MMTF fields as JSON, N, C-alpha, C and O atoms, coordinates in Angstrom:
{
  "mmtfVersion": "1.0.0",
  "mmtfProducer": "UNKNOWN",
  "numBonds": 339,
  "numAtoms": 340,
  "numGroups": 85,
  "numChains": 1,
  "numModels": 1,
  "chainsPerModel": [1],
  "groupsPerChain": [85],
  "chainIdList": ["A"],
  "bondAtomList": [4, 2, 8, 6, 12, 10, 16, 14, 20, 18, 24, 22, 28, 26, 32, 30, 36, 34, 40, 38, 44, 42, 48, 46, 52, 50, 56, 54, 60, 58, 64, 62, 68, 66, 72, 70, 76, 74, 80, 78, 84, 82, 88, 86, 92, 90, 96, 94, 100, 98, 104, 102, 108, 106, 112, 110, 116, 114, 120, 118, 124, 122, 128, 126, 132, 130, 136, 134, 140, 138, 144, 142, 148, 146, 152, 150, 156, 154, 160, 158, 164, 162, 168, 166, 172, 170, 176, 174, 180, 178, 184, 182, 188, 186, 192, 190, 196, 194, 200, 198, 204, 202, 208, 206, 212, 210, 216, 214, 220, 218, 224, 222, 228, 226, 232, 230, 236, 234, 240, 238, 244, 242, 248, 246, 252, 250, 256, 254, 260, 258, 264, 262, 268, 266, 272, 270, 276, 274, 280, 278, 284, 282, 288, 286, 292, 290, 296, 294, 300, 298, 304, 302, 308, 306, 312, 310, 316, 314, 320, 318, 324, 322, 328, 326, 332, 330, 336, 334],
  "bondOrderList": [1, 1, 1, 1, 1, 1, 1, 1, 1, 1, 1, 1, 1, 1, 1, 1, 1, 1, 1, 1, 1, 1, 1, 1, 1, 1, 1, 1, 1, 1, 1, 1, 1, 1, 1, 1, 1, 1, 1, 1, 1, 1, 1, 1, 1, 1, 1, 1, 1, 1, 1, 1, 1, 1, 1, 1, 1, 1, 1, 1, 1, 1, 1, 1, 1, 1, 1, 1, 1, 1, 1, 1, 1, 1, 1, 1, 1, 1, 1, 1, 1, 1, 1, 1],
  "groupList": [{"groupName": "UNK", "atomNameList": ["N", "CA", "C", "O"], "elementList": ["N", "C", "C", "O"], "formalChargeList": [0, 0, 0, 0], "bondAtomList": [1, 0, 2, 1, 3, 2], "bondOrderList": [1, 1, 2], "singleLetterCode": "X", "chemCompType": "L-PEPTIDE LINKING"}],
  "groupTypeList": [0, 0, 0, 0, 0, 0, 0, 0, 0, 0, 0, 0, 0, 0, 0, 0, 0, 0, 0, 0, 0, 0, 0, 0, 0, 0, 0, 0, 0, 0, 0, 0, 0, 0, 0, 0, 0, 0, 0, 0, 0, 0, 0, 0, 0, 0, 0, 0, 0, 0, 0, 0, 0, 0, 0, 0, 0, 0, 0, 0, 0, 0, 0, 0, 0, 0, 0, 0, 0, 0, 0, 0, 0, 0, 0, 0, 0, 0, 0, 0, 0, 0, 0, 0, 0],
  "groupIdList": [1, 2, 3, 4, 5, 6, 7, 8, 9, 10, 11, 12, 13, 14, 15, 16, 17, 18, 19, 20, 21, 22, 23, 24, 25, 26, 27, 28, 29, 30, 31, 32, 33, 34, 35, 36, 37, 38, 39, 40, 41, 42, 43, 44, 45, 46, 47, 48, 49, 50, 51, 52, 53, 54, 55, 56, 57, 58, 59, 60, 61, 62, 63, 64, 65, 66, 67, 68, 69, 70, 71, 72, 73, 74, 75, 76, 77, 78, 79, 80, 81, 82, 83, 84, 85],
  "secStructList": [7, 7, 7, 7, 7, 7, 6, 6, 6, 6, 1, 3, 3, 3, 3, 3, 3, 3, 3, 6, 6, 1, 1, 7, 3, 3, 3, 3, 3, 3, 3, 1, 1, 2, 2, 2, 2, 2, 2, 2, 2, 2, 2, 2, 2, 2, 2, 7, 1, 1, 1, 3, 3, 3, 3, 3, 3, 1, 7, 4, 4, 4, 7, 7, 6, 6, 7, 1, 3, 3, 3, 3, 1, 1, 2, 2, 2, 2, 2, 2, 2, 2, 6, 6, 7],
  "xCoordList": [-26.341, -26.23, -24.8, -24.546, -24.024, -22.353, -22.315, -22.699, -21.881, -21.557, -20.238, -19.311, -20.061, -19.094, -18.637, -19.273, -17.58, -16.779, -16.198, -15.555, -16.464, -15.907, -14.618, -14.47, -13.337, -12.423, -11.674, -10.465, -12.465, -12.406, -12.499, -11.636, -13.572, -14.031, -12.581, -12.297, -11.804, -10.659, -9.272, -8.417, -9.219, -7.826, -8.005, -9.003, -6.915, -6.511, -6.416, -6.207, -6.596, -6.757, -6.564, -6.427, -6.55, -6.435, -7.749, -8.285, -8.352, -9.474, -8.564, -8.011, -8.503, -7.817, -8.872, -9.887, -8.367, -9.19, -8.496, -7.297, -8.596, -7.779, -8.2, -8.827, -8.061, -8.708, -8.004, -6.833, -8.983, -8.59, -7.696, -7.209, -7.491, -7.146, -5.873, -5.128, -5.42, -4.213, -3.177, -3.585, -2.12, -1.159, -1.149, -0.951, -1.288, -1.178, -2.453, -3.361, -2.704, -3.826, -3.687, -2.716, -4.864, -5.063, -5.681, -6.586, -4.972, -5.035, -5.396, -4.619, -6.596, -6.818, -6.663, -7.35, -5.817, -5.666, -7.069, -7.565, -7.411, -9.054, -9.059, -8.06, -10.33, -10.524, -11.796, -12.601, -12.006, -12.862, -13.953, -13.631, -15.329, -16.384, -17.376, -17.038, -18.512, -19.61, -19.199, -19.413, -18.574, -17.968, -17.075, -16.985, -16.465, -15.911, -16.756, -16.72, -17.535, -18.975, -19.8, -20.174, -19.966, -20.725, -19.998, -20.659, -18.562, -17.488, -17.567, -17.641, -17.544, -17.388, -18.942, -19.206, -19.547, -21.181, -21.039, -20.913, -21.071, -21.21, -20.106, -20.4, -19.067, -18.112, -18.881, -19.368, -18.989, -19.984, -20.982, -20.96, -21.668, -23.062, -22.547, -23.242, -21.573, -20.986, -20.474, -20.875, -19.395, -18.832, -18.761, -18.146, -19.385, -19.817, -18.564, -17.574, -18.735, -17.636, -17.082, -16.257, -17.613, -17.128, -15.539, -14.758, -15.115, -13.569, -12.772, -11.552, -13.71, -12.792, -13.284, -14.434, -12.099, -11.791, -11.508, -10.662, -12.47, -12.547, -12.25, -12.905, -10.799, -10.771, -10.058, -9.342, -10.174, -9.873, -8.715, -8.808, -7.483, -6.196, -5.847, -6.306, -4.89, -4.115, -2.909, -2.754, -2.204, -1.108, -0.776, -0.761, -0.504, 0.53, 1.216, 0.837, 2.371, 3.671, 3.009, 3.802, 2.118, 1.677, 1.249, 1.43, 0.373, -0.088, 0.679, 0.415, 1.782, 2.484, 1.734, 2.216, 0.562, 0.007, -0.685, -1.088, -0.956, -1.686, -0.615, -1.02, 0.786, 1.839, 1.696, 1.302, 2.123, 2.292, 1.177, 0.084, 1.291, 0.478, 0.042, 0.794, -0.696, -0.718, -1.977, -3.131, -1.228, -1.777, -2.744, -2.384, -3.651, -4.508, -4.751, -4.68, -5.066, -5.446, -6.372, -6.42, -7.356, -8.846, -9.746, -9.429, -10.887, -12.021, -12.564, -13.041, -12.482, -12.593, -12.314, -13.015, -10.523, -9.596, -9.705, -9.346, -10.218, -10.258, -11.645, -11.432, -12.781, -13.894, -13.542, -14.199, -12.416, -12.249, -11.205, -11.334, -10.29, -9.27, -10.243, -10.183, -11.014, -11.806, -12.599, -12.768, -13.425, -14.213, -13.684, -14.369, -12.251, -11.362, -10.393, -9.443, -10.636, -10.052, -10.638, -10.467],
  "yCoordList": [46.203, 46.079, 46.486, 47.686, 45.82, 46.326, 46.891, 46.296, 47.933, 48.496, 48.111, 48.286, 47.63, 47.428, 48.455, 48.876, 48.809, 50.012, 49.471, 48.423, 50.255, 49.614, 50.281, 51.495, 49.124, 49.445, 50.371, 50.592, 50.863, 51.806, 52.956, 53.751, 53.468, 54.533, 55.328, 56.524, 54.221, 54.786, 55.232, 55.972, 54.76, 54.997, 56.324, 56.867, 56.711, 58.185, 58.0, 56.925, 59.261, 59.38, 60.792, 61.609, 61.111, 62.509, 62.464, 61.438, 63.873, 64.288, 65.32, 66.319, 64.98, 65.782, 66.538, 66.026, 67.942, 68.454, 68.646, 68.585, 68.793, 69.173, 69.644, 68.806, 71.098, 71.603, 70.94, 71.052, 70.26, 69.563, 70.497, 69.961, 71.498, 72.415, 72.84, 73.267, 72.826, 73.276, 72.172, 71.064, 72.499, 71.659, 71.588, 72.636, 70.746, 70.771, 70.597, 70.471, 70.565, 70.137, 70.761, 71.387, 70.474, 71.099, 69.463, 68.719, 69.367, 68.361, 68.152, 68.631, 67.425, 67.449, 66.313, 65.366, 66.173, 64.87, 64.335, 65.221, 63.749, 63.263, 61.827, 61.226, 61.061, 60.02, 59.723, 60.618, 58.169, 57.578, 57.913, 58.294, 57.898, 57.734, 58.907, 59.652, 58.97, 60.18, 61.352, 61.863, 61.953, 63.332, 63.626, 64.734, 62.507, 62.882, 62.665, 63.329, 61.701, 61.462, 63.019, 63.601, 63.462, 64.768, 65.93, 66.919, 65.971, 67.169, 66.924, 67.857, 65.748, 65.665, 66.222, 67.205, 65.613, 65.833, 67.474, 67.931, 68.244, 69.353, 70.269, 71.34, 69.654, 70.403, 70.444, 71.467, 69.135, 68.673, 69.675, 70.409, 69.86, 70.827, 72.349, 73.124, 72.583, 73.893, 74.192, 75.181, 73.18, 73.519, 72.25, 72.329, 71.404, 70.445, 69.422, 69.238, 69.018, 67.749, 68.063, 67.335, 69.184, 69.59, 69.84, 69.339, 70.543, 71.031, 70.475, 70.426, 70.114, 69.844, 68.455, 68.02, 67.846, 66.32, 66.412, 67.146, 65.387, 64.846, 63.637, 62.834, 63.293, 61.937, 61.463, 62.283, 60.521, 60.011, 59.067, 58.044, 59.649, 58.461, 58.2, 58.833, 57.126, 56.749, 57.557, 57.957, 57.644, 58.518, 59.367, 58.884, 60.713, 61.581, 60.605, 60.303, 60.14, 59.971, 58.645, 58.199, 58.298, 57.189, 57.618, 56.979, 59.095, 59.498, 60.891, 61.872, 60.786, 61.743, 62.609, 63.703, 62.155, 62.91, 63.874, 64.797, 63.918, 65.153, 66.207, 67.195, 65.984, 67.165, 68.221, 68.206, 69.566, 69.567, 69.527, 69.913, 69.114, 69.071, 70.276, 70.133, 71.153, 72.046, 71.359, 70.968, 71.434, 70.782, 71.935, 73.088, 71.56, 72.672, 71.789, 70.563, 72.488, 72.043, 71.291, 70.13, 72.209, 72.033, 72.083, 72.326, 71.839, 71.569, 72.958, 73.063, 73.919, 75.097, 75.759, 76.378, 75.62, 75.73, 74.879, 75.327, 73.57, 72.672, 73.464, 73.755, 73.731, 74.209, 75.603, 75.962, 76.458, 77.516, 77.599, 78.456, 76.76, 76.371, 75.853, 76.394, 74.926, 74.763, 75.369, 75.2, 76.401, 77.413, 78.324, 79.24, 78.468, 79.261, 78.874, 79.58, 77.589, 76.759, 77.562, 77.31],
  "zCoordList": [69.572, 68.075, 67.77, 67.874, 67.479, 66.761, 65.359, 64.353, 65.404, 63.814, 63.438, 64.23, 62.37, 61.46, 60.564, 59.597, 60.911, 60.006, 58.688, 58.637, 57.62, 56.359, 56.285, 56.425, 55.971, 56.206, 55.173, 55.243, 54.26, 53.024, 53.521, 53.149, 54.54, 54.791, 55.574, 55.503, 56.322, 56.899, 56.068, 56.554, 54.99, 54.047, 53.54, 53.065, 53.723, 52.944, 51.692, 51.13, 51.106, 49.585, 49.319, 50.231, 48.032, 47.372, 46.785, 46.367, 46.77, 45.767, 44.788, 45.248, 43.56, 42.706, 41.688, 41.217, 41.449, 40.481, 39.138, 39.409, 38.186, 37.111, 35.991, 35.343, 35.293, 34.259, 33.011, 32.649, 32.486, 31.127, 30.219, 29.223, 30.39, 29.233, 29.684, 28.801, 30.905, 31.629, 32.342, 32.691, 32.475, 33.537, 34.732, 35.347, 35.236, 36.844, 37.279, 36.457, 38.705, 39.331, 40.704, 41.128, 41.349, 42.79, 43.643, 43.265, 44.606, 45.473, 46.817, 47.642, 47.331, 48.962, 49.527, 49.144, 50.464, 51.377, 52.136, 52.833, 52.138, 52.777, 52.776, 52.381, 53.274, 53.472, 52.677, 52.419, 52.205, 51.761, 52.532, 53.657, 52.268, 53.0, 52.431, 51.51, 53.027, 52.619, 52.37, 51.271, 53.289, 53.258, 51.938, 51.409, 51.521, 50.044, 48.936, 47.901, 49.176, 48.079, 48.175, 47.156, 49.293, 49.299, 48.848, 48.529, 48.761, 48.505, 46.843, 46.043, 46.529, 44.748, 44.339, 43.647, 44.759, 44.46, 44.225, 43.089, 45.312, 45.511, 44.348, 43.818, 44.196, 43.242, 42.062, 41.58, 41.544, 40.052, 40.067, 39.079, 40.737, 40.841, 40.453, 39.796, 40.822, 40.944, 39.598, 38.986, 38.995, 37.999, 36.705, 35.642, 37.079, 35.925, 35.535, 36.243, 34.705, 34.195, 32.689, 32.137, 32.121, 30.768, 30.967, 30.158, 31.945, 31.718, 33.12, 33.276, 33.987, 35.396, 35.529, 35.59, 35.56, 36.338, 37.53, 38.04, 38.218, 39.589, 39.455, 38.791, 40.34, 40.674, 42.022, 42.598, 42.415, 43.627, 43.249, 42.571, 43.871, 44.066, 45.256, 46.207, 45.402, 46.298, 46.959, 48.113, 45.955, 46.018, 44.759, 43.627, 45.053, 44.031, 43.064, 41.932, 43.773, 43.219, 42.083, 41.254, 42.102, 40.943, 40.001, 38.965, 39.943, 38.677, 38.613, 39.308, 37.549, 37.245, 36.125, 35.831, 35.486, 34.449, 35.105, 34.398, 36.36, 36.977, 37.545, 38.156, 37.332, 37.747, 37.017, 35.851, 37.892, 39.217, 40.161, 39.748, 41.377, 42.058, 43.206, 44.171, 43.382, 44.277, 45.532, 45.353, 46.648, 47.868, 48.487, 48.724, 48.638, 49.734, 50.954, 50.871, 52.194, 53.791, 53.965, 54.372, 53.539, 53.919, 52.824, 51.659, 53.254, 52.223, 51.712, 50.583, 52.504, 51.762, 50.916, 50.116, 51.113, 50.015, 48.817, 47.727, 48.949, 47.801, 46.92, 45.743, 47.414, 47.049, 46.359, 45.382, 46.908, 46.47, 45.229, 44.355, 45.223, 44.076, 42.867, 41.764, 43.099, 41.989, 41.405, 40.197, 42.26, 41.375, 41.042, 40.586, 41.123, 40.241, 39.403, 39.066, 38.995, 37.56, 36.586, 35.393]
}
């Protein structure tokens, strides 16, 4: 049986976390797929959605409303940054 990969799961994207009461955001370069969904669910469970906005975008340059961007390199750095927003 041959497995067919979803093309979307290989596309790069950015998970952006923004405190709606502050300027700027934190961004983590990642890929679409189950790991991204899991990360978003974990962050929502920890911080809720009242003040922190989590969005997935294709490229930061297209979304000036989130500037300035602070980029993190690892999932752990993203979790830490969001928990301290």
